[in-house]
N, C-alpha and C positions, 0 to 999 in steps of 0.2 A: 492617505489612508490605505493601508495594505489590503489588497484583495477587494477593494471597492467599498466594503462595509465594515471591515475589521479595523478598529482604531490602532494606531501605531504603538500606543502605550497600554495596550490591553493587558499584557502579562504583569507588569508592575501594579496596575490597577487591581487585577484579580488577586494578587498576593495581599495587597492592603485590605481589600474587601474581606478576604477570608479571616484576617486577623481581627478586623472590626466586628465581624459577625460572631466569632466564637467567644469573644470577651463578654462575660455575663453582665447584664444590666437589668433595668426594670422589666423589660419584656420577657427576659428569661425567668425572672422571679415569678412573674404572672403566669407564664406557661407551666412552670413546675407546680404552682399553687393550683391551677385548674386541673392538672393531671391527677392530683391527689383526690379530686372530687369526681372527675369524669373519665379517668384513664387516659391512655395514649391518644384516643380520638379527640378528647377535649384539648389536649396539648397541641395537636396538629391543627385544629380549627382556630386555636389562639394564634398560632403561627401564620395561618392564612390571613387572619385579621391584621396582624402586624405588617405583613407584606403588602396588603392592600393599602394600609396607611402610608407605606413607603412610596407607593405609586402616586398617592395624592401629593406628598411632599415633592416628589420629582416633577410632577406636572406644575406645581406651584412655582418651583424654581425656574422652570422654562418660561412661564408667563410673567415672572418677575415678582410674585407675591412674597417669596422668601427674601427678596432684596428689601422689600418694605419692612418685613419683620426684623431683618438685620439692622436696618437704618433707624428704626424706631425703638427706643428703650422702653417706651410705654407699652407698645404692642408685644414686645418680647416678654415683658414682665407679666402681662395679662395671660399669655399662653403658658408661661412658666408656672405661674401660680395655679392655673386651672389644672395643669398636669400634676403638680404637687398635691393638690387637693384630691384628685382622683386616686393617686397612689396611696395617700393617707387613708382614704375611705376604703379602698380594697384591703389594705393591711389591717385596718381596725376591724372590718367585717370578717376577715379571715380568722383573726384571733378570737373574736366573739363567737363565731360558729364552732371553732375548735373547742372553746370552753363549754359552750352549750351542749355540744355533742360528745363530750368527754366520756360519757358512759355508754355511748352507742357503739356497737361493733362495726368494723369497717364494711362488712357485707351489707349493712343496712343503709350505708351512705353511697354505695356504688363505687368506692375507691378500688381501683385496680380491676374491676370487673368488666369494664368496657361498655356497660349499659347506660352510663351517663345519667344515673339517678341524681347525682349531686349537682351537675351542671350540663346543660344541653349545648349542642353545637352552635346554635344561634347566639347564645349568651357568650360562649367562649370566643366566637368570632368578633362579636361586638366589643368585648373587653379588650381584645388584642388590637383591634382597629383604633379604638379611642385612646388606648395607652400610647400607641405610636403617634397618632395624630396630634396629641397634646404634648408631645416632646419637641420643644423648639430646637433642640440640638440636632435632631434629624433634619429639620428644614435647613439649618445652617450648614450641615454636613453636605447636603446635595448642592447647596449654593456655592460652597467654597471648594469642595473636593473635585467635582466633575470638571470644572474649567482647567484644573491643573493637568488633566490628562487628555486635553483636546489640543491638537497641534494647530498652528496658525493656518495651515493649508487644508484643514479638515472642515467639512460642513458642520457647523456647531449644533444644529438641531438634531441631525441624524446621529452624530457621534454621541450626543447626550442621551439620546434614546437607547442606543446600543449599550452604553455604559450602565444606564439605569436597569436595563433588562438583565445584564450580567449581575449587578448588585442584588436584584430581587431573586434571581435564579440561585445564587449562592445561599441567600437567606432561606429560600424554600427548601433547598437540599439539607441545610443544617437543621431546620425544624423537622423535616421528615426523618432524619437520622436520629435526632434526640427523642422524637415521639416513639420511634421503634424501640429505642433503648428503654424508655419508660415501660413500654409494653412487655419487654423481655424480663423486666424485674418487677412485674406487677404483683407477683406472689409476695415478695418482700415488702412492697409498698402497702399491701393489704393488711399487714400486721398492725394491730391497734397502736402499739407503742411507737413504731416507725412512722405511721401516718400522723399521729398527734405531734411527734417531734418535728417532722418535716413541715407540717402546716404551721406550727408555731414559729419555726425558723423563717419560712417564707413570708409569713405575716409580719414578723418583726423586721425582716429585710425590706419589705415594701414601705413600712413606716419610716425606716431610716433613710431609704432612698427619697421618699416624699419630703421628709424634713430637710435633707441635704439640698434637694432641688429648690425648695422654698427659700432656703437661706443663701443660695448662691447669688453672687453679685451679678446684676444685670450688666452685660457688656456694653460699653459705650459705643455709640454709632460712629 
């Protein structure tokens, strides 16, 4: 381990993590959806919840719980279906609220204003945390990815902790940047037509992601 605490494969790991982080997924759709109701702050707190979920998955991989999930098709299926149901519920509720509030001006919903009338920080954090926690792919990612970047002469626990911190740090930076970008274009997002279009799109995207997750074949142990 170079420098005592720096993993030898840190640079290639960092490159891979950046790629994995910027690729849109369910968490990104959720963050965008929340930003339309609570502004950039809601997106940031959604990201904090997502990153907290990552920490739970990382800890589970260290103590072996992710190995149980990977080895048991039944356990994987339960978590997968729970995550799919959560995405479907979020997508359906988003579409319903968009239709219900179709005649309400954006200012009445707090979109783009930063006052979080539509969604508070606690709710945004909880949704991000649950969304990431119920994604079994994240658990398997930590279980299968981290060992590939740990050298045989490196202390496994310490190196895993360092790589996990790098993973979460990249994710936090990405969420911070994207939430700032949302804040920068809040005037455009506050337009009624733009808001309704984006809410409908993100709601439909979460429905599609939830359906795809539910229909995915459970990997054989």
